[in-house]
ChimeraX commands (.cxc) that place a marker at each C-alpha (Angstrom):
marker #1 position -28.83,-23.83,-50.68 radius 0.5
marker #1 position -25.83,-23.17,-48.48 radius 0.5
marker #1 position -25.85,-20.22,-46.13 radius 0.5
marker #1 position -23.05,-17.68,-46.35 radius 0.5
marker #1 position -22.22,-18.18,-42.65 radius 0.5
marker #1 position -21.39,-21.86,-43.16 radius 0.5
marker #1 position -19.04,-20.92,-46.02 radius 0.5
marker #1 position -17.44,-18.37,-43.74 radius 0.5
marker #1 position -17.01,-20.89,-40.89 radius 0.5
marker #1 position -15.48,-23.51,-43.19 radius 0.5
marker #1 position -12.65,-21.18,-44.14 radius 0.5
marker #1 position -9.46,-21.96,-42.11 radius 0.5
marker #1 position -8.32,-18.36,-42.55 radius 0.5
marker #1 position -11.30,-17.25,-40.44 radius 0.5
marker #1 position -10.00,-19.23,-37.46 radius 0.5
marker #1 position -6.43,-17.99,-37.84 radius 0.5
marker #1 position -7.59,-14.38,-37.96 radius 0.5
marker #1 position -9.91,-14.97,-34.98 radius 0.5
marker #1 position -7.07,-16.36,-32.87 radius 0.5
marker #1 position -4.81,-13.43,-33.74 radius 0.5
marker #1 position -7.58,-10.96,-32.87 radius 0.5
marker #1 position -8.23,-12.71,-29.54 radius 0.5
marker #1 position -4.52,-12.65,-28.65 radius 0.5
marker #1 position -4.30,-8.93,-29.47 radius 0.5
marker #1 position -7.41,-8.16,-27.38 radius 0.5
marker #1 position -6.03,-10.22,-24.49 radius 0.5
marker #1 position -2.72,-8.35,-24.68 radius 0.5
marker #1 position -4.48,-4.99,-24.63 radius 0.5
marker #1 position -6.58,-5.96,-21.61 radius 0.5
marker #1 position -3.50,-7.28,-19.77 radius 0.5
marker #1 position -1.80,-3.92,-20.31 radius 0.5
marker #1 position -4.81,-1.74,-19.46 radius 0.5
marker #1 position -6.75,-3.54,-16.72 radius 0.5
marker #1 position -4.92,-3.66,-13.36 radius 0.5
marker #1 position -4.67,-6.79,-11.28 radius 0.5
marker #1 position -8.05,-7.51,-9.74 radius 0.5
marker #1 position -7.32,-10.73,-7.93 radius 0.5
marker #1 position -5.80,-10.17,-4.48 radius 0.5
marker #1 position -4.38,-13.69,-4.32 radius 0.5
marker #1 position -1.71,-12.92,-6.91 radius 0.5
marker #1 position -0.41,-10.04,-4.82 radius 0.5
marker #1 position -0.56,-12.18,-1.68 radius 0.5
marker #1 position 1.48,-15.00,-3.23 radius 0.5
marker #1 position 3.98,-12.49,-4.65 radius 0.5
marker #1 position 4.45,-10.98,-1.19 radius 0.5
marker #1 position 5.02,-14.44,0.30 radius 0.5
marker #1 position 7.70,-15.09,-2.33 radius 0.5
marker #1 position 9.23,-11.64,-1.76 radius 0.5
marker #1 position 9.46,-12.30,1.98 radius 0.5
marker #1 position 11.04,-15.68,1.28 radius 0.5
marker #1 position 13.67,-14.09,-0.97 radius 0.5
marker #1 position 14.27,-11.23,1.50 radius 0.5
marker #1 position 14.60,-13.33,4.65 radius 0.5
marker #1 position 16.32,-16.31,3.06 radius 0.5
marker #1 position 13.89,-18.64,4.85 radius 0.5
marker #1 position 13.15,-21.18,2.10 radius 0.5
marker #1 position 11.51,-23.67,4.47 radius 0.5
marker #1 position 8.61,-21.74,5.98 radius 0.5
marker #1 position 6.51,-19.54,3.68 radius 0.5
marker #1 position 5.38,-16.41,5.55 radius 0.5
marker #1 position 2.36,-14.22,4.89 radius 0.5
marker #1 position 3.92,-11.56,7.15 radius 0.5
marker #1 position 7.15,-11.46,9.14 radius 0.5
marker #1 position 6.98,-14.42,11.52 radius 0.5
marker #1 position 3.50,-15.52,10.40 radius 0.5
marker #1 position 3.66,-18.86,8.56 radius 0.5
marker #1 position 1.46,-19.51,5.54 radius 0.5
marker #1 position 0.60,-23.20,5.04 radius 0.5
marker #1 position -2.47,-22.84,2.78 radius 0.5
marker #1 position -0.61,-23.60,-0.45 radius 0.5
marker #1 position 2.20,-25.99,-1.41 radius 0.5
marker #1 position 5.50,-24.07,-1.57 radius 0.5
marker #1 position 6.79,-25.08,-5.03 radius 0.5
marker #1 position 5.37,-22.07,-6.87 radius 0.5
marker #1 position 6.53,-19.81,-4.03 radius 0.5
marker #1 position 10.05,-21.23,-4.30 radius 0.5
marker #1 position 10.07,-20.63,-8.04 radius 0.5
marker #1 position 8.79,-17.06,-7.64 radius 0.5
marker #1 position 11.31,-16.30,-4.88 radius 0.5
marker #1 position 14.15,-17.73,-6.98 radius 0.5
marker #1 position 12.99,-15.59,-9.89 radius 0.5
marker #1 position 13.03,-12.52,-7.64 radius 0.5
marker #1 position 16.58,-13.34,-6.58 radius 0.5
marker #1 position 17.69,-13.62,-10.21 radius 0.5
marker #1 position 15.70,-10.82,-11.86 radius 0.5
marker #1 position 14.88,-8.58,-8.92 radius 0.5
marker #1 position 11.55,-7.66,-7.38 radius 0.5
marker #1 position 9.33,-6.03,-9.98 radius 0.5
marker #1 position 5.96,-6.40,-11.65 radius 0.5
marker link #1:1,2 radius 0.2
marker link #1:2,3 radius 0.2
marker link #1:3,4 radius 0.2
marker link #1:4,5 radius 0.2
marker link #1:5,6 radius 0.2
marker link #1:6,7 radius 0.2
marker link #1:7,8 radius 0.2
marker link #1:8,9 radius 0.2
marker link #1:9,10 radius 0.2
marker link #1:10,11 radius 0.2
marker link #1:11,12 radius 0.2
marker link #1:12,13 radius 0.2
marker link #1:13,14 radius 0.2
marker link #1:14,15 radius 0.2
marker link #1:15,16 radius 0.2
marker link #1:16,17 radius 0.2
marker link #1:17,18 radius 0.2
marker link #1:18,19 radius 0.2
marker link #1:19,20 radius 0.2
marker link #1:20,21 radius 0.2
marker link #1:21,22 radius 0.2
marker link #1:22,23 radius 0.2
marker link #1:23,24 radius 0.2
marker link #1:24,25 radius 0.2
marker link #1:25,26 radius 0.2
marker link #1:26,27 radius 0.2
marker link #1:27,28 radius 0.2
marker link #1:28,29 radius 0.2
marker link #1:29,30 radius 0.2
marker link #1:30,31 radius 0.2
marker link #1:31,32 radius 0.2
marker link #1:32,33 radius 0.2
marker link #1:33,34 radius 0.2
marker link #1:34,35 radius 0.2
marker link #1:35,36 radius 0.2
marker link #1:36,37 radius 0.2
marker link #1:37,38 radius 0.2
marker link #1:38,39 radius 0.2
marker link #1:39,40 radius 0.2
marker link #1:40,41 radius 0.2
marker link #1:41,42 radius 0.2
marker link #1:42,43 radius 0.2
marker link #1:43,44 radius 0.2
marker link #1:44,45 radius 0.2
marker link #1:45,46 radius 0.2
marker link #1:46,47 radius 0.2
marker link #1:47,48 radius 0.2
marker link #1:48,49 radius 0.2
marker link #1:49,50 radius 0.2
marker link #1:50,51 radius 0.2
marker link #1:51,52 radius 0.2
marker link #1:52,53 radius 0.2
marker link #1:53,54 radius 0.2
marker link #1:54,55 radius 0.2
marker link #1:55,56 radius 0.2
marker link #1:56,57 radius 0.2
marker link #1:57,58 radius 0.2
marker link #1:58,59 radius 0.2
marker link #1:59,60 radius 0.2
marker link #1:60,61 radius 0.2
marker link #1:61,62 radius 0.2
marker link #1:62,63 radius 0.2
marker link #1:63,64 radius 0.2
marker link #1:64,65 radius 0.2
marker link #1:65,66 radius 0.2
marker link #1:66,67 radius 0.2
marker link #1:67,68 radius 0.2
marker link #1:68,69 radius 0.2
marker link #1:69,70 radius 0.2
marker link #1:70,71 radius 0.2
marker link #1:71,72 radius 0.2
marker link #1:72,73 radius 0.2
marker link #1:73,74 radius 0.2
marker link #1:74,75 radius 0.2
marker link #1:75,76 radius 0.2
marker link #1:76,77 radius 0.2
marker link #1:77,78 radius 0.2
marker link #1:78,79 radius 0.2
marker link #1:79,80 radius 0.2
marker link #1:80,81 radius 0.2
marker link #1:81,82 radius 0.2
marker link #1:82,83 radius 0.2
marker link #1:83,84 radius 0.2
marker link #1:84,85 radius 0.2
marker link #1:85,86 radius 0.2
marker link #1:86,87 radius 0.2
marker link #1:87,88 radius 0.2
marker link #1:88,89 radius 0.2
view
């Protein structure tokens, strides 16, 4: 005799609905829960300083304080994005 849960799990519609529900929940949490990780703000500030000062060679954690702990490609992309779209969330 087949259990009802195995019939439920064999239905492809179950997985489609589950993915949609997970995406909706993720979207709600992204909108409601503030940033918890300080590294995102730190890297954004490094990119903001790069865009503000125009110094694309040396990433800076503060004015005149170089930051060499991370390769600069993502910082360059973020700073370029800030130049194009402005500094915002």
